[in-house]
MIDOSE-1310 file (N, C-alpha, C; in nm, 2 decimals, decimal comma, always signed):
residues 212
mtqa	+10,61/+5,94/+11,67/+10,53/+6,06/+11,64/+10,54/+6,08/+11,49; +10,42/+6,11/+11,43/+10,42/+6,12/+11,28/+10,48/+6,26/+11,24; +10,51/+6,26/+11,11/+10,57/+6,39/+11,06/+10,48/+6,51/+11,08; +10,35/+6,49/+11,06/+10,26/+6,60/+11,07/+10,25/+6,65/+11,21
rsll	+10,25/+6,55/+11,31/+10,25/+6,59/+11,45/+10,38/+6,66/+11,49; +10,49/+6,62/+11,44/+10,62/+6,68/+11,46/+10,62/+6,83/+11,41; +10,56/+6,85/+11,29/+10,56/+6,98/+11,24/+10,46/+7,07/+11,32; +10,35/+7,01/+11,37/+10,26/+7,08/+11,45/+10,32/+7,13/+11,58
lalg	+10,39/+7,04/+11,64/+10,46/+7,07/+11,77/+10,56/+7,18/+11,75; +10,64/+7,17/+11,64/+10,74/+7,27/+11,62/+10,68/+7,41/+11,59; +10,57/+7,41/+11,52/+10,51/+7,54/+11,49/+10,45/+7,59/+11,62; +10,39/+7,51/+11,70/+10,33/+7,55/+11,83/+10,43/+7,61/+11,92
mlcl	+10,55/+7,55/+11,93/+10,65/+7,60/+12,02/+10,70/+7,73/+11,97; +10,71/+7,75/+11,84/+10,75/+7,88/+11,78/+10,65/+7,99/+11,81; +10,53/+7,96/+11,81/+10,42/+8,06/+11,84/+10,43/+8,10/+11,99; +10,45/+8,00/+12,07/+10,45/+8,03/+12,22/+10,58/+8,11/+12,25
asgs	+10,68/+8,08/+12,18/+10,81/+8,16/+12,21/+10,80/+8,30/+12,16; +10,72/+8,32/+12,06/+10,71/+8,46/+12,00/+10,61/+8,55/+12,07; +10,53/+8,50/+12,16/+10,44/+8,58/+12,23/+10,31/+8,59/+12,15; +10,22/+8,67/+12,21/+10,09/+8,69/+12,15/+10,08/+8,78/+12,03
kaev	+10,18/+8,87/+12,02/+10,18/+8,97/+11,91/+10,26/+8,92/+11,80; +10,20/+8,85/+11,71/+10,27/+8,79/+11,59/+10,30/+8,90/+11,49; +10,40/+8,88/+11,41/+10,43/+8,97/+11,30/+10,31/+8,97/+11,20; +10,29/+9,08/+11,14/+10,18/+9,10/+11,05/+10,24/+9,14/+10,91
ayqf	+10,20/+9,06/+10,81/+10,25/+9,09/+10,67/+10,14/+9,15/+10,59; +10,18/+9,27/+10,53/+10,08/+9,34/+10,45/+10,12/+9,33/+10,30; +10,03/+9,31/+10,22/+10,05/+9,31/+10,07/+9,95/+9,41/+10,01; +10,00/+9,52/+9,95/+9,91/+9,62/+9,89/+9,94/+9,63/+9,74
qgtv	+9,84/+9,66/+9,67/+9,85/+9,69/+9,53/+9,77/+9,81/+9,49; +9,82/+9,90/+9,41/+9,74/+10,01/+9,37/+9,79/+10,06/+9,23; +9,73/+10,18/+9,19/+9,76/+10,24/+9,06/+9,82/+10,38/+9,08; +9,93/+10,40/+9,01/+9,99/+10,53/+9,02/+9,90/+10,64/+8,97
qyvt	+9,88/+10,75/+9,05/+9,79/+10,86/+9,01/+9,87/+10,99/+8,99; +9,99/+10,99/+9,05/+10,07/+11,12/+9,04/+10,22/+11,09/+9,04; +10,28/+11,16/+8,95/+10,43/+11,15/+8,93/+10,48/+11,30/+8,91; +10,58/+11,34/+8,99/+10,63/+11,47/+8,97/+10,70/+11,48/+8,84
dgtg	+10,68/+11,59/+8,77/+10,72/+11,60/+8,63/+10,82/+11,72/+8,60; +10,88/+11,77/+8,71/+10,98/+11,87/+8,70/+10,93/+12,01/+8,72; +10,80/+12,02/+8,72/+10,74/+12,16/+8,74/+10,74/+12,19/+8,89; +10,74/+12,32/+8,92/+10,74/+12,36/+9,06/+10,87/+12,33/+9,14
glln	+10,98/+12,32/+9,07/+11,10/+12,29/+9,13/+11,12/+12,15/+9,18; +11,03/+12,06/+9,14/+11,04/+11,92/+9,19/+11,11/+11,83/+9,08; +11,15/+11,71/+9,12/+11,22/+11,62/+9,03/+11,13/+11,58/+8,91; +11,18/+11,55/+8,80/+11,11/+11,49/+8,69/+11,13/+11,34/+8,69
ltgt	+11,03/+11,27/+8,73/+11,04/+11,12/+8,74/+10,97/+11,05/+8,64; +10,92/+11,13/+8,54/+10,83/+11,07/+8,44/+10,90/+10,98/+8,34; +11,04/+10,98/+8,34/+11,11/+10,89/+8,25/+11,11/+10,75/+8,30; +11,08/+10,73/+8,43/+11,08/+10,60/+8,50/+10,94/+10,56/+8,54
fqir	+10,86/+10,65/+8,58/+10,72/+10,62/+8,63/+10,62/+10,69/+8,55; +10,50/+10,62/+8,53/+10,40/+10,68/+8,45/+10,26/+10,67/+8,53; +10,17/+10,76/+8,50/+10,04/+10,74/+8,55/+9,98/+10,61/+8,50; +9,91/+10,54/+8,59/+9,85/+10,41/+8,57/+9,94/+10,29/+8,58
dtfi	+10,07/+10,32/+8,62/+10,16/+10,21/+8,65/+10,10/+10,13/+8,77; +10,13/+10,00/+8,78/+10,09/+9,92/+8,89/+10,20/+9,93/+9,00; +10,15/+9,97/+9,12/+10,24/+9,99/+9,24/+10,21/+9,87/+9,34; +10,31/+9,79/+9,37/+10,30/+9,68/+9,47/+10,39/+9,71/+9,59
lsct	+10,34/+9,70/+9,71/+10,41/+9,72/+9,83/+10,39/+9,60/+9,92; +10,49/+9,54/+9,97/+10,49/+9,44/+10,07/+10,57/+9,47/+10,19; +10,52/+9,46/+10,31/+10,60/+9,49/+10,43/+10,55/+9,40/+10,54; +10,65/+9,38/+10,64/+10,62/+9,30/+10,76/+10,65/+9,38/+10,88
idpa	+10,55/+9,38/+10,97/+10,56/+9,46/+11,09/+10,56/+9,37/+11,22; +10,66/+9,40/+11,31/+10,66/+9,33/+11,43/+10,61/+9,43/+11,54; +10,49/+9,40/+11,59/+10,43/+9,50/+11,69/+10,47/+9,47/+11,83; +10,57/+9,39/+11,85/+10,61/+9,35/+11,99/+10,64/+9,47/+12,08
tldt	+10,69/+9,58/+12,02/+10,73/+9,70/+12,10/+10,62/+9,81/+12,10; +10,51/+9,78/+12,03/+10,41/+9,88/+12,02/+10,32/+9,89/+12,15; +10,32/+10,00/+12,21/+10,25/+10,02/+12,33/+10,10/+10,06/+12,30; +10,01/+9,97/+12,32/+9,87/+9,99/+12,29/+9,78/+10,02/+12,41
sdpt	+9,85/+10,06/+12,52/+9,77/+10,09/+12,64/+9,67/+10,20/+12,62; +9,71/+10,30/+12,53/+9,61/+10,40/+12,50/+9,53/+10,35/+12,38; +9,40/+10,32/+12,39/+9,32/+10,26/+12,29/+9,30/+10,35/+12,17; +9,33/+10,48/+12,18/+9,31/+10,58/+12,07/+9,43/+10,60/+11,98
qsac	+9,55/+10,57/+12,03/+9,67/+10,60/+11,95/+9,79/+10,52/+11,99; +9,88/+10,48/+11,90/+10,00/+10,42/+11,93/+10,10/+10,45/+11,83; +10,23/+10,43/+11,86/+10,34/+10,46/+11,76/+10,46/+10,38/+11,80; +10,54/+10,35/+11,71/+10,67/+10,29/+11,73/+10,77/+10,32/+11,62
tgcv	+10,90/+10,31/+11,65/+11,00/+10,32/+11,55/+11,07/+10,18/+11,54; +11,11/+10,15/+11,42/+11,18/+10,02/+11,40/+11,09/+9,90/+11,40; +10,96/+9,92/+11,39/+10,87/+9,80/+11,39/+10,87/+9,73/+11,26; +10,91/+9,79/+11,15/+10,92/+9,73/+11,02/+11,04/+9,64/+11,01
taws	+11,01/+9,51/+10,98/+11,12/+9,41/+10,97/+11,15/+9,38/+10,82; +11,06/+9,42/+10,73/+11,09/+9,39/+10,59/+11,00/+9,49/+10,51; +11,05/+9,54/+10,39/+10,97/+9,63/+10,31/+11,02/+9,62/+10,17; +10,93/+9,60/+10,07/+10,97/+9,59/+9,93/+10,87/+9,66/+9,85
isvd	+10,92/+9,72/+9,74/+10,82/+9,79/+9,65/+10,86/+9,75/+9,50; +10,75/+9,75/+9,42/+10,77/+9,73/+9,28/+10,67/+9,82/+9,20; +10,73/+9,90/+9,11/+10,64/+9,98/+9,03/+10,68/+9,97/+8,88; +10,60/+9,88/+8,82/+10,62/+9,86/+8,67/+10,77/+9,83/+8,64
gytg	+10,83/+9,74/+8,71/+10,97/+9,70/+8,68/+11,07/+9,77/+8,77; +11,04/+9,88/+8,83/+11,13/+9,94/+8,93/+11,11/+9,88/+9,07; +11,22/+9,83/+9,13/+11,21/+9,76/+9,25/+11,30/+9,82/+9,36; +11,27/+9,80/+9,48/+11,35/+9,84/+9,60/+11,32/+9,76/+9,72
tmrs	+11,42/+9,74/+9,81/+11,40/+9,67/+9,93/+11,47/+9,75/+10,04; +11,41/+9,75/+10,16/+11,46/+9,82/+10,27/+11,59/+9,75/+10,32; +11,70/+9,82/+10,35/+11,82/+9,76/+10,40/+11,80/+9,72/+10,54; +11,90/+9,64/+10,59/+11,89/+9,59/+10,73/+11,91/+9,71/+10,83
dgls	+11,97/+9,82/+10,78/+11,99/+9,94/+10,87/+11,89/+10,04/+10,84; +11,78/+10,01/+10,77/+11,68/+10,10/+10,74/+11,60/+10,14/+10,86; +11,53/+10,26/+10,85/+11,46/+10,31/+10,97/+11,31/+10,31/+10,93; +11,22/+10,31/+11,03/+11,08/+10,31/+11,00/+11,01/+10,38/+11,12
ilnv	+10,89/+10,43/+11,09/+10,80/+10,49/+11,19/+10,66/+10,45/+11,16; +10,59/+10,41/+11,27/+10,45/+10,36/+11,25/+10,36/+10,44/+11,35; +10,24/+10,47/+11,30/+10,14/+10,54/+11,38/+10,00/+10,48/+11,35; +9,93/+10,45/+11,46/+9,79/+10,40/+11,45/+9,70/+10,49/+11,53
lndv	+9,60/+10,54/+11,47/+9,49/+10,62/+11,54/+9,36/+10,55/+11,53; +9,29/+10,54/+11,64/+9,16/+10,48/+11,65/+9,06/+10,57/+11,71; +8,96/+10,61/+11,63/+8,85/+10,70/+11,67/+8,91/+10,83/+11,72; +8,99/+10,90/+11,63/+9,05/+11,02/+11,66/+9,02/+11,12/+11,55
degg	+8,99/+11,25/+11,58/+8,96/+11,35/+11,48/+9,09/+11,37/+11,40; +9,08/+11,35/+11,27/+9,20/+11,36/+11,19/+9,23/+11,51/+11,14; +9,14/+11,60/+11,18/+9,17/+11,74/+11,16/+9,11/+11,80/+11,03; +9,03/+11,72/+10,96/+8,96/+11,77/+10,84/+9,04/+11,77/+10,72
tica	+9,16/+11,71/+10,72/+9,25/+11,70/+10,60/+9,18/+11,61/+10,49; +9,13/+11,50/+10,53/+9,06/+11,41/+10,44/+8,91/+11,39/+10,47; +8,88/+11,38/+10,60/+8,74/+11,36/+10,64/+8,67/+11,50/+10,66; +8,55/+11,51/+10,60/+8,48/+11,64/+10,60/+8,42/+11,67/+10,74
gpdp	+8,37/+11,57/+10,81/+8,31/+11,59/+10,94/+8,40/+11,58/+11,06; +8,35/+11,61/+11,18/+8,43/+11,60/+11,30/+8,42/+11,46/+11,36; +8,36/+11,36/+11,29/+8,35/+11,23/+11,35/+8,48/+11,16/+11,36; +8,50/+11,08/+11,47/+8,63/+11,01/+11,49/+8,67/+10,93/+11,37
adef	+8,80/+10,93/+11,34/+8,85/+10,85/+11,22/+8,95/+10,75/+11,27; +8,97/+10,65/+11,18/+9,08/+10,56/+11,20/+9,19/+10,59/+11,10; +9,32/+10,58/+11,15/+9,43/+10,60/+11,05/+9,54/+10,50/+11,08; +9,61/+10,46/+10,98/+9,72/+10,37/+10,99/+9,83/+10,42/+10,89
ivva	+9,94/+10,47/+10,94/+10,04/+10,53/+10,86/+10,18/+10,47/+10,90; +10,25/+10,43/+10,79/+10,39/+10,37/+10,81/+10,48/+10,43/+10,71; +10,60/+10,47/+10,75/+10,70/+10,52/+10,65/+10,83/+10,45/+10,68; +10,90/+10,41/+10,58/+11,03/+10,35/+10,59/+11,13/+10,42/+10,51
tgfn	+11,26/+10,42/+10,55/+11,37/+10,48/+10,48/+11,49/+10,39/+10,48; +11,58/+10,42/+10,38/+11,70/+10,33/+10,37/+11,68/+10,21/+10,28; +11,69/+10,24/+10,15/+11,65/+10,13/+10,05/+11,77/+10,10/+9,96; +11,77/+9,97/+9,92/+11,85/+9,93/+9,81/+11,76/+9,94/+9,68
aapv	+11,80/+10,03/+9,60/+11,72/+10,06/+9,48/+11,80/+10,14/+9,38; +11,77/+10,12/+9,25/+11,85/+10,19/+9,15/+11,82/+10,34/+9,16; +11,92/+10,43/+9,13/+11,89/+10,57/+9,13/+11,80/+10,60/+9,00; +11,73/+10,71/+9,01/+11,66/+10,76/+8,90/+11,73/+10,89/+8,86
gnav	+11,81/+10,88/+8,75/+11,91/+10,99/+8,72/+12,00/+11,00/+8,84; +12,01/+11,12/+8,90/+12,09/+11,13/+9,02/+12,02/+11,12/+9,15; +11,89/+11,10/+9,14/+11,80/+11,09/+9,26/+11,80/+10,95/+9,32; +11,80/+10,94/+9,45/+11,79/+10,81/+9,52/+11,66/+10,80/+9,58
lfss	+11,61/+10,67/+9,60/+11,49/+10,65/+9,67/+11,51/+10,67/+9,82; +11,45/+10,78/+9,87/+11,47/+10,82/+10,01/+11,37/+10,74/+10,10; +11,25/+10,74/+10,07/+11,15/+10,67/+10,16/+11,03/+10,62/+10,08; +10,96/+10,53/+10,14/+10,84/+10,47/+10,09/+10,74/+10,47/+10,21
gfgl	+10,61/+10,48/+10,18/+10,52/+10,48/+10,29/+10,38/+10,44/+10,24; +10,29/+10,43/+10,33/+10,15/+10,41/+10,30/+10,06/+10,48/+10,41; +9,95/+10,52/+10,37/+9,85/+10,58/+10,47/+9,71/+10,54/+10,44; +9,64/+10,49/+10,54/+9,51/+10,44/+10,53/+9,42/+10,52/+10,62
vdce	+9,30/+10,57/+10,57/+9,21/+10,66/+10,66/+9,07/+10,61/+10,64; +9,00/+10,58/+10,75/+8,86/+10,55/+10,75/+8,79/+10,66/+10,83; +8,71/+10,74/+10,76/+8,65/+10,86/+10,82/+8,53/+10,82/+10,91; +8,48/+10,70/+10,90/+8,37/+10,65/+10,99/+8,42/+10,59/+11,12
gsaw	+8,55/+10,56/+11,13/+8,61/+10,51/+11,25/+8,57/+10,36/+11,28; +8,54/+10,29/+11,17/+8,49/+10,15/+11,19/+8,59/+10,04/+11,14; +8,70/+10,09/+11,07/+8,79/+10,00/+11,01/+8,86/+9,91/+11,11; +8,90/+9,96/+11,22/+8,96/+9,88/+11,33/+8,91/+9,94/+11,46
sssd	+8,93/+9,86/+11,57/+8,87/+9,90/+11,70/+8,97/+9,91/+11,81; +9,10/+9,93/+11,78/+9,20/+9,95/+11,88/+9,32/+10,02/+11,82; +9,42/+10,05/+11,90/+9,54/+10,11/+11,85/+9,65/+10,01/+11,82; +9,61/+9,88/+11,82/+9,71/+9,78/+11,77/+9,71/+9,79/+11,62
vprs	+9,82/+9,73/+11,55/+9,82/+9,73/+11,41/+9,71/+9,64/+11,35; +9,64/+9,69/+11,25/+9,52/+9,62/+11,20/+9,56/+9,48/+11,15; +9,48/+9,38/+11,18/+9,50/+9,24/+11,14/+9,42/+9,22/+11,01; +9,34/+9,32/+10,96/+9,28/+9,31/+10,83/+9,26/+9,45/+10,78
vtvs	+9,26/+9,46/+10,64/+9,24/+9,59/+10,57/+9,13/+9,56/+10,47; +9,02/+9,63/+10,47/+8,91/+9,62/+10,37/+8,91/+9,75/+10,30; +8,95/+9,75/+10,17/+8,97/+9,87/+10,09/+8,84/+9,95/+10,08; +8,73/+9,88/+10,07/+8,60/+9,95/+10,06/+8,56/+10,03/+10,18
eles	+8,62/+10,01/+10,30/+8,59/+10,08/+10,42/+8,67/+10,21/+10,43; +8,77/+10,23/+10,34/+8,86/+10,34/+10,35/+8,81/+10,46/+10,26; +8,82/+10,58/+10,32/+8,80/+10,70/+10,24/+8,93/+10,74/+10,16; +9,05/+10,70/+10,22/+9,17/+10,73/+10,15/+9,27/+10,61/+10,18
gemt	+9,33/+10,57/+10,07/+9,44/+10,47/+10,08/+9,55/+10,50/+9,98; +9,67/+10,54/+10,02/+9,77/+10,58/+9,93/+9,90/+10,51/+9,97; +9,99/+10,49/+9,86/+10,12/+10,44/+9,88/+10,21/+10,54/+9,81; +10,33/+10,56/+9,86/+10,42/+10,67/+9,81/+10,56/+10,62/+9,80
ltfl	+10,63/+10,69/+9,71/+10,78/+10,68/+9,70/+10,83/+10,83/+9,70; +10,93/+10,86/+9,77/+10,99/+10,99/+9,77/+11,14/+10,98/+9,73; +11,18/+11,06/+9,64/+11,31/+11,06/+9,58/+11,38/+11,19/+9,62; +11,51/+11,18/+9,63/+11,59/+11,30/+9,68/+11,72/+11,31/+9,59
dgsv	+11,74/+11,43/+9,54/+11,86/+11,47/+9,47/+11,91/+11,59/+9,53; +12,01/+11,58/+9,62/+12,05/+11,70/+9,70/+11,93/+11,75/+9,78; +11,89/+11,87/+9,75/+11,78/+11,93/+9,83/+11,65/+11,93/+9,74; +11,65/+11,87/+9,63/+11,54/+11,86/+9,54/+11,47/+11,73/+9,56
tgav	+11,33/+11,73/+9,57/+11,26/+11,61/+9,60/+11,16/+11,58/+9,48; +11,12/+11,46/+9,48/+11,02/+11,41/+9,38/+10,94/+11,30/+9,44; +10,82/+11,27/+9,39/+10,73/+11,17/+9,45/+10,65/+11,10/+9,34; +10,62/+10,98/+9,38/+10,52/+10,89/+9,31/+10,41/+10,85/+9,41
iatl	+10,29/+10,88/+9,37/+10,18/+10,85/+9,46/+10,08/+10,75/+9,39; +10,04/+10,65/+9,46/+9,94/+10,55/+9,40/+9,82/+10,54/+9,49; +9,71/+10,51/+9,43/+9,58/+10,49/+9,51/+9,57/+10,34/+9,53; +9,54/+10,30/+9,66/+9,53/+10,16/+9,69/+9,40/+10,10/+9,64
nqat	+9,41/+9,98/+9,57/+9,29/+9,91/+9,53/+9,28/+9,77/+9,57; +9,39/+9,71/+9,63/+9,39/+9,57/+9,68/+9,47/+9,57/+9,80; +9,43/+9,49/+9,90/+9,50/+9,47/+10,02/+9,48/+9,33/+10,08; +9,59/+9,26/+10,12/+9,58/+9,13/+10,19/+9,67/+9,13/+10,31
vpvr	+9,62/+9,06/+10,41/+9,70/+9,06/+10,54/+9,71/+8,92/+10,59; +9,80/+8,84/+10,53/+9,82/+8,70/+10,58/+9,89/+8,70/+10,71; +9,82/+8,67/+10,82/+9,87/+8,68/+10,95/+9,92/+8,55/+11,00; +10,05/+8,55/+11,06/+10,10/+8,42/+11,12/+10,02/+8,39/+11,24
patw	+9,98/+8,26/+11,27/+9,91/+8,22/+11,38/+9,98/+8,27/+11,51; +9,90/+8,33/+11,60/+9,96/+8,38/+11,72/+9,95/+8,29/+11,85; +9,86/+8,19/+11,84/+9,83/+8,11/+11,96/+9,84/+7,96/+11,92; +9,86/+7,88/+12,02/+9,87/+7,74/+12,00/+9,74/+7,69/+11,94
gevk	+9,63/+7,74/+11,99/+9,50/+7,70/+11,93/+9,48/+7,73/+11,78; +9,54/+7,84/+11,74/+9,53/+7,87/+11,60/+9,61/+7,78/+11,51; +9,73/+7,74/+11,57/+9,81/+7,64/+11,50/+9,74/+7,51/+11,48; +9,68/+7,46/+11,59/+9,61/+7,33/+11,58/+9,49/+7,34/+11,48
tryr	+9,42/+7,45/+11,48/+9,31/+7,47/+11,38/+9,36/+7,46/+11,24; +9,47/+7,52/+11,21/+9,52/+7,52/+11,07/+9,57/+7,38/+11,03; +9,61/+7,29/+11,12/+9,66/+7,16/+11,08/+9,57/+7,05/+11,11; +9,45/+7,07/+11,14/+9,35/+6,96/+11,16/+9,30/+6,91/+11,03
């Protein structure tokens, strides 16, 4: 058996063992649009973060426990297996004991917060907590998240985690950092401008296609 065929067989067995719901890796990039500056009783984070900083977020989601029997909505906790952020030199990674929550809405009225009309919208929201990251003054990185909203309801067609993200289809795409110093909070918010979703092959047929 050739080396290529051995590799193909190994990858195929791995895919079959992992089931049909393969992990999905998201890579987002955006531009910081808002940083709390100490006004309104919020933290001043402007010594570390600035408007127009580049915000990069990478995360991996395992949808194996996601119940998609309801085609309009699904949710799970602990689905995030990896999460890292980088904002102009400031970095953080989710700890192994970190927590996460995920929510997917498909063709559901989002309540008029972002979308003007009553038409069904698509939403994908994930938040993670528990990070290894440097403090900002006395404040610690408490959570990071992203939220994607398509007001036309055409970005995805089920309540499963999206296998592709097209930024031009979204009315809103944001990434966030939340900091906490005692009871005082602060935030960094970026607008999404790039997204890639390199998906691991989920079936034996997909593996063979990639290695032909």
